[in-house]
Steps between C-alpha positions, in 0.01 A plus 500: 500500500801380699426234763703359786552130443634246752647178366550203731710208376768288662701483177718816458526456121120505465484812717761676286322414177157607623641821648664596173185432298269686739734800521514511118117512505526815712422378851688515831606155616591355838607142558543257783596133513271402787140558596614567856636839388169631360424727793839673471423603142142608576618716793730698272313497167148535364467175303232466229567149368680194634628227266602195700642165406271218612758254637764634737681342797339708775139537379276460197364774281158438653634557850665822386179614331296426810747692719504803269123510444433483876694823554490677162170406337538741208825341374470263205692174540598284204663158521758366255508123465585217271263275695153570364321227693567661843344833401125446501246781472369410845843540658562823313176644634559370853845656526426820308718427197421735212643277228762259379804523279613174345867413488637590262281810495424701190586870476142586401368339820745698710411827326130430554552446873713812541271725297169355616 
Protein backbone atom coordinates (compact mmCIF):
# COMPACT_ATOMS: atom_id res chain seq x y z
CA UNK A 1 0.00 0.00 0.00
CA UNK A 2 1.41 3.36 -1.04
CA UNK A 3 2.05 5.82 1.79
CA UNK A 4 2.82 9.53 1.84
CA UNK A 5 6.22 10.05 3.43
CA UNK A 6 7.72 13.37 4.56
CA UNK A 7 11.49 13.58 4.92
CA UNK A 8 13.05 16.42 6.90
CA UNK A 9 16.80 16.95 6.64
CA UNK A 10 18.97 20.04 6.27
CA UNK A 11 21.36 18.23 3.91
CA UNK A 12 20.02 18.23 0.31
CA UNK A 13 22.11 15.20 -0.71
CA UNK A 14 20.56 13.12 2.09
CA UNK A 15 17.08 14.25 1.01
CA UNK A 16 17.76 13.26 -2.60
CA UNK A 17 19.05 9.84 -1.64
CA UNK A 18 16.17 9.06 0.71
CA UNK A 19 13.62 10.33 -1.81
CA UNK A 20 14.99 8.09 -4.54
CA UNK A 21 15.02 5.03 -2.29
CA UNK A 22 11.51 5.59 -0.93
CA UNK A 23 10.08 6.25 -4.40
CA UNK A 24 11.69 3.02 -5.63
CA UNK A 25 9.91 1.24 -2.76
CA UNK A 26 6.61 2.53 -4.18
CA UNK A 27 5.73 5.43 -1.91
CA UNK A 28 5.00 9.12 -2.50
CA UNK A 29 7.68 11.34 -0.99
CA UNK A 30 7.78 14.96 0.08
CA UNK A 31 10.83 16.70 1.48
CA UNK A 32 11.71 19.85 3.36
CA UNK A 33 14.96 21.16 4.78
CA UNK A 34 13.50 22.76 7.90
CA UNK A 35 11.04 21.79 10.59
CA UNK A 36 9.49 25.23 10.32
CA UNK A 37 7.89 24.20 7.01
CA UNK A 38 6.02 21.18 8.39
CA UNK A 39 2.62 22.87 8.49
CA UNK A 40 2.87 23.84 4.80
CA UNK A 41 3.26 20.18 3.80
CA UNK A 42 0.52 18.95 6.12
CA UNK A 43 -1.93 21.56 4.79
CA UNK A 44 -1.50 20.27 1.25
CA UNK A 45 -0.87 16.54 1.77
CA UNK A 46 -2.10 13.66 3.89
CA UNK A 47 1.17 12.47 5.47
CA UNK A 48 1.43 8.98 6.98
CA UNK A 49 5.05 8.88 8.12
CA UNK A 50 7.69 11.51 8.88
CA UNK A 51 11.40 10.68 8.82
CA UNK A 52 13.40 13.50 10.37
CA UNK A 53 17.07 14.05 10.96
CA UNK A 54 17.82 14.53 14.65
CA UNK A 55 20.28 17.42 14.48
CA UNK A 56 19.36 20.43 12.35
CA UNK A 57 20.12 24.14 12.69
CA UNK A 58 16.59 25.31 13.48
CA UNK A 59 15.24 22.51 15.71
CA UNK A 60 15.89 18.95 16.81
CA UNK A 61 14.07 15.85 15.66
CA UNK A 62 12.40 15.69 19.07
CA UNK A 63 11.03 19.21 18.68
CA UNK A 64 9.71 18.34 15.23
CA UNK A 65 8.13 15.14 16.57
CA UNK A 66 6.47 17.01 19.43
CA UNK A 67 5.10 19.64 17.04
CA UNK A 68 3.73 17.05 14.61
CA UNK A 69 2.23 14.78 17.28
CA UNK A 70 0.46 17.72 18.95
CA UNK A 71 -1.47 18.42 15.73
CA UNK A 72 -1.45 15.11 13.86
CA UNK A 73 -1.46 12.36 16.47
CA UNK A 74 -1.93 9.52 13.96
CA UNK A 75 1.28 10.30 12.04
CA UNK A 76 4.30 8.12 12.82
CA UNK A 77 7.54 10.05 13.35
CA UNK A 78 10.95 8.41 13.03
CA UNK A 79 14.26 10.07 13.80
CA UNK A 80 17.51 9.45 11.93
CA UNK A 81 20.67 9.98 13.95
CA UNK A 82 24.26 8.99 14.30
CA UNK A 83 24.16 10.03 17.95
CA UNK A 84 22.67 7.08 19.83
CA UNK A 85 23.20 8.47 23.32
CA UNK A 86 20.76 11.39 22.83
CA UNK A 87 17.87 9.12 21.84
CA UNK A 88 16.65 7.48 25.03
CA UNK A 89 13.44 5.47 25.26
CA UNK A 90 12.09 8.00 27.75
CA UNK A 91 12.59 10.89 25.33
CA UNK A 92 11.12 8.89 22.46
CA UNK A 93 7.98 8.23 24.48
CA UNK A 94 7.77 11.81 25.77
CA UNK A 95 7.93 13.33 22.29
CA UNK A 96 5.90 10.67 20.47
CA UNK A 97 8.73 9.24 18.39
CA UNK A 98 7.78 5.90 16.83
CA UNK A 99 11.33 4.70 16.27
CA UNK A 100 14.90 5.40 15.31
CA UNK A 101 17.00 4.86 12.23
CA UNK A 102 20.74 4.75 12.82
CA UNK A 103 23.09 6.55 10.46
CA UNK A 104 24.01 4.96 8.24
CA UNK A 105 20.63 3.25 8.11
CA UNK A 106 20.03 -0.19 6.68
CA UNK A 107 17.61 -0.76 3.81
CA UNK A 108 15.78 -3.47 5.78
CA UNK A 109 15.09 -1.00 8.61
CA UNK A 110 13.70 1.54 6.17
CA UNK A 111 11.48 -1.06 4.48
CA UNK A 112 10.16 -2.18 7.86
CA UNK A 113 9.22 1.37 8.82
CA UNK A 114 7.52 2.07 5.50
CA UNK A 115 5.61 -1.21 5.38
CA UNK A 116 4.80 -1.45 9.09
